[in-house]
VOPAGU-2260 file (C-alpha; in pm, 1 decimal, decimal comma):
REM VOPAGU-2260
SITE   aa  ch    i         X         Y         Z
SITE  MET   A    0   -3394,5    7807,3    9983,1
SITE  ARG   A    1   -3289,2    7839,3    9618,7
SITE  LYS   A    2   -3533,1    8007,1    9386,1
SITE  PRO   A    3   -3649,5    7758,0    9122,7
SITE  PRO   A    4   -3548,4    7833,7    8765,0
SITE  LYS   A    5   -3798,8    7909,9    8493,9
SITE  GLN   A    6   -3929,5    7629,1    8273,8
SITE  LEU   A    7   -3873,7    7333,5    8505,3
SITE  ASP   A    8   -3954,1    7009,8    8324,9
SITE  TYR   A    9   -4188,9    6889,9    8598,0
SITE  LEU   A   10   -4356,3    6996,3    8918,3
SITE  ILE   A   11   -4451,9    6733,6    9171,2
SITE  VAL   A   12   -4734,8    6870,5    9382,6
SITE  LEU   A   13   -4746,7    6677,6    9709,2
SITE  GLY   A   14   -5093,3    6578,6    9825,0
SITE  ALA   A   15   -5272,8    6675,1   10142,9
SITE  HIS   A   16   -5619,7    6605,8   10276,3
SITE  VAL   A   17   -5928,8    6652,9   10061,7
SITE  ASN   A   18   -6262,7    6719,7   10230,8
SITE  GLY   A   19   -6503,0    6511,9   10022,2
SITE  ASP   A   20   -6399,9    6646,9    9683,0
SITE  GLN   A   21   -6277,3    6989,8    9798,1
SITE  LEU   A   22   -5916,5    7088,5    9863,1
SITE  SER   A   23   -5819,7    7149,1   10224,4
SITE  LYS   A   24   -5663,0    7486,4   10300,9
SITE  ALA   A   25   -5309,6    7342,1   10299,0
SITE  LEU   A   26   -5367,6    7165,8    9967,0
SITE  ARG   A   27   -5529,8    7470,7    9808,0
SITE  TYR   A   28   -5221,3    7678,5    9891,7
SITE  ARG   A   29   -5002,4    7413,8    9724,4
SITE  VAL   A   30   -5217,0    7393,6    9413,2
SITE  ASP   A   31   -5241,7    7772,5    9388,0
SITE  LYS   A   32   -4860,9    7789,5    9394,1
SITE  ALA   A   33   -4840,4    7521,7    9122,4
SITE  TRP   A   34   -5099,1    7712,9    8914,7
SITE  GLU   A   35   -4897,8    8032,9    8949,0
SITE  TYR   A   36   -4577,9    7859,5    8833,8
SITE  MET   A   37   -4753,4    7681,1    8545,6
SITE  LYS   A   38   -4913,5    8004,4    8418,1
SITE  GLU   A   39   -4568,0    8165,5    8402,7
SITE  ASN   A   40   -4399,4    7853,5    8259,1
SITE  PRO   A   41   -4622,2    7697,5    7993,0
SITE  GLY   A   42   -4381,3    7412,4    7914,7
SITE  THR   A   43   -4388,3    7269,5    8265,4
SITE  ILE   A   44   -4591,2    6955,1    8337,6
SITE  ALA   A   45   -4729,3    6881,2    8683,6
SITE  VAL   A   46   -4753,5    6545,7    8857,2
SITE  LEU   A   47   -5040,7    6571,1    9105,3
SITE  SER   A   48   -4963,6    6324,2    9378,5
SITE  GLY   A   49   -5199,2    6176,6    9633,1
SITE  GLY   A   50   -5428,9    5881,5    9680,2
SITE  ARG   A   51   -5771,7    5862,4    9836,7
SITE  GLY   A   52   -5791,4    5851,7   10212,5
SITE  GLN   A   53   -6062,9    5839,0   10473,7
SITE  GLY   A   54   -6328,2    6105,6   10420,8
SITE  GLU   A   55   -6210,7    6170,7   10066,3
SITE  TRP   A   56   -6460,9    6103,5    9787,4
SITE  ILE   A   57   -6192,4    6129,7    9519,8
SITE  SER   A   58   -5813,7    6102,7    9519,9
SITE  GLU   A   59   -5604,7    6403,5    9616,9
SITE  GLY   A   60   -5449,5    6390,5    9268,3
SITE  GLN   A   61   -5791,7    6407,5    9101,4
SITE  ALA   A   62   -5907,3    6690,7    9328,7
SITE  MET   A   63   -5597,9    6890,8    9233,2
SITE  ALA   A   64   -5653,2    6820,7    8863,2
SITE  ASN   A   65   -6017,4    6932,1    8884,3
SITE  TYR   A   66   -5911,7    7258,1    9051,8
SITE  LEU   A   67   -5632,5    7334,5    8802,7
SITE  ILE   A   68   -5848,8    7257,0    8499,7
SITE  LYS   A   69   -6120,4    7490,3    8632,1
SITE  ARG   A   70   -5849,6    7758,4    8659,1
SITE  GLY   A   71   -5745,1    7715,8    8296,3
SITE  ILE   A   72   -5459,1    7463,2    8301,8
SITE  SER   A   73   -5488,6    7206,7    8022,5
SITE  GLY   A   74   -5540,6    6848,8    8133,8
SITE  GLU   A   75   -5264,7    6754,3    7888,8
SITE  ARG   A   76   -5015,4    6919,5    8125,6
SITE  LEU   A   77   -5128,6    6711,2    8424,4
SITE  ILE   A   78   -5022,2    6362,3    8530,0
SITE  LEU   A   79   -5214,0    6197,1    8812,9
SITE  GLU   A   80   -5047,7    5980,3    9074,1
SITE  GLU   A   81   -5330,0    5832,4    9281,8
SITE  ARG   A   82   -5175,8    5552,5    9492,2
SITE  SER   A   83   -4967,6    5735,1    9753,5
SITE  THR   A   84   -5053,9    5774,1   10119,4
SITE  SER   A   85   -4738,9    5946,0   10250,8
SITE  THR   A   86   -4477,9    6200,5   10144,6
SITE  ALA   A   87   -4224,2    5927,5   10064,4
SITE  GLU   A   88   -4482,8    5746,6    9849,8
SITE  ASN   A   89   -4587,8    6076,4    9685,0
SITE  LEU   A   90   -4233,6    6117,1    9560,7
SITE  ARG   A   91   -4150,7    5754,0    9485,1
SITE  PHE   A   92   -4469,1    5689,7    9286,5
SITE  SER   A   93   -4455,3    6028,7    9110,2
SITE  LEU   A   94   -4095,6    5975,1    9000,6
SITE  GLU   A   95   -4194,2    5637,4    8852,5
SITE  LEU   A   96   -4417,1    5830,5    8610,1
SITE  LEU   A   97   -4132,0    6047,1    8475,9
SITE  PRO   A   98   -3896,6    5949,0    8193,3
SITE  ASP   A   99   -3590,9    5992,3    8417,6
SITE  ARG   A  100   -3485,8    6146,7    8745,8
SITE  GLN   A  101   -3234,3    6383,2    8590,7
SITE  GLN   A  102   -3510,3    6615,5    8469,9
SITE  ARG   A  103   -3540,0    6957,7    8633,1
SITE  ILE   A  104   -3804,1    6899,0    8901,3
SITE  GLY   A  105   -3981,0    7130,9    9143,3
SITE  ILE   A  106   -4141,3    6995,1    9459,4
SITE  VAL   A  107   -4446,6    7203,6    9549,9
SITE  THR   A  108   -4560,0    7186,2    9909,5
SITE  ASN   A  109   -4624,0    7411,7   10207,4
SITE  ASN   A  110   -4341,4    7608,4   10367,4
SITE  PHE   A  111   -4316,5    7379,1   10670,3
SITE  HIS   A  112   -4283,9    7069,7   10446,2
SITE  VAL   A  113   -4035,6    7176,2   10174,5
SITE  PHE   A  114   -3714,6    7057,1   10342,2
SITE  ARG   A  115   -3839,3    6700,4   10386,0
SITE  GLY   A  116   -3991,0    6681,9   10037,2
SITE  VAL   A  117   -3666,6    6790,0    9872,0
SITE  ALA   A  118   -3453,6    6566,3   10098,6
SITE  ILE   A  119   -3660,5    6259,8   10005,7
SITE  GLY   A  120   -3644,5    6353,9    9637,0
SITE  LYS   A  121   -3263,9    6373,0    9655,1
SITE  LYS   A  122   -3249,4    6035,5    9829,2
SITE  LEU   A  123   -3457,0    5892,4    9543,5
SITE  GLY   A  124   -3199,6    6008,0    9288,6
SITE  CYS   A  125   -3312,0    6353,6    9180,0
SITE  THR   A  126   -3005,1    6569,0    9121,6
SITE  ARG   A  127   -3177,3    6876,0    8976,7
SITE  ILE   A  128   -3451,5    6943,2    9229,8
SITE  TRP   A  129   -3592,2    7262,7    9378,2
SITE  GLY   A  130   -3840,4    7325,1    9656,1
SITE  ILE   A  131   -4130,0    7554,3    9572,3
SITE  SER   A  132   -4277,5    7684,3    9892,7
SITE  ALA   A  133   -4648,2    7751,3    9921,7
SITE  PRO   A  134   -4749,0    7963,4   10219,0
SITE  TYR   A  135   -4954,4    7836,2   10504,7
SITE  SER   A  136   -5113,0    8056,8   10765,0
SITE  SER   A  137   -5344,1    7930,2   11031,7
SITE  TRP   A  138   -5331,0    7846,4   11398,4
SITE  LYS   A  139   -5280,2    7489,3   11272,6
SITE  LEU   A  140   -4927,3    7583,1   11163,0
SITE  ILE   A  141   -4810,3    7503,9   11517,9
SITE  PHE   A  142   -4958,0    7154,3   11492,3
SITE  TYR   A  143   -4825,7    7098,0   11138,7
SITE  SER   A  144   -4476,2    7217,7   11232,5
SITE  LEU   A  145   -4460,5    6978,4   11529,9
SITE  ARG   A  146   -4594,9    6695,4   11314,2
SITE  GLU   A  147   -4334,7    6776,5   11048,4
SITE  LEU   A  148   -4052,8    6764,1   11304,4
SITE  LEU   A  149   -4165,8    6418,7   11414,6
SITE  ALA   A  150   -4197,0    6306,3   11050,7
SITE  LEU   A  151   -3843,0    6432,2   10980,3
SITE  ILE   A  152   -3708,6    6224,4   11267,8
SITE  LYS   A  153   -3905,2    5917,0   11156,9
SITE  ASP   A  154   -3802,7    5951,1   10790,0
SITE  LYS   A  155   -3437,2    5994,4   10887,6
SITE  MET   A  156   -3452,6    5686,1   11111,6
SITE  ILE   A  157   -3604,0    5465,1   10840,0
SITE  GLY   A  158   -3370,1    5595,7   10570,2
SITE  ASN   A  159   -3607,2    5800,2   10356,3
SITE  TRP   A  160   -3344,1    6078,3   10340,6
């Protein structure tokens, strides 16, 4: 995986489950990685992507914004995308919020999910796109990796990448 350059124009942080109004472990790893990049690159703006699903009191996008603001990131650097319910929608709806798809864009997600996120972004017309891999360590990694393999097959079959 290519290392992302400094000062990307945008990060798109892909959503994951929120427990009530708290980030799940997978989502916290993603948002921590976005925070780290944004602290080092003060010109970068983040699109926080994710709607509100079952068991979620607030949208995934709002939960990420709350967390980043508490950690010192200005709300002016955050764009919320709160309609999406899948990875393909995360990217499609997030890209609709950007001025154009030729910006330098980083896709922030967990290590097992980067390939698909970047592949979908390329299919949607992003030519300057980098994956930014957040770690994930838990026994659930086996489950998530299997689920990701099935999602890759499904997305390829329906033309998402």
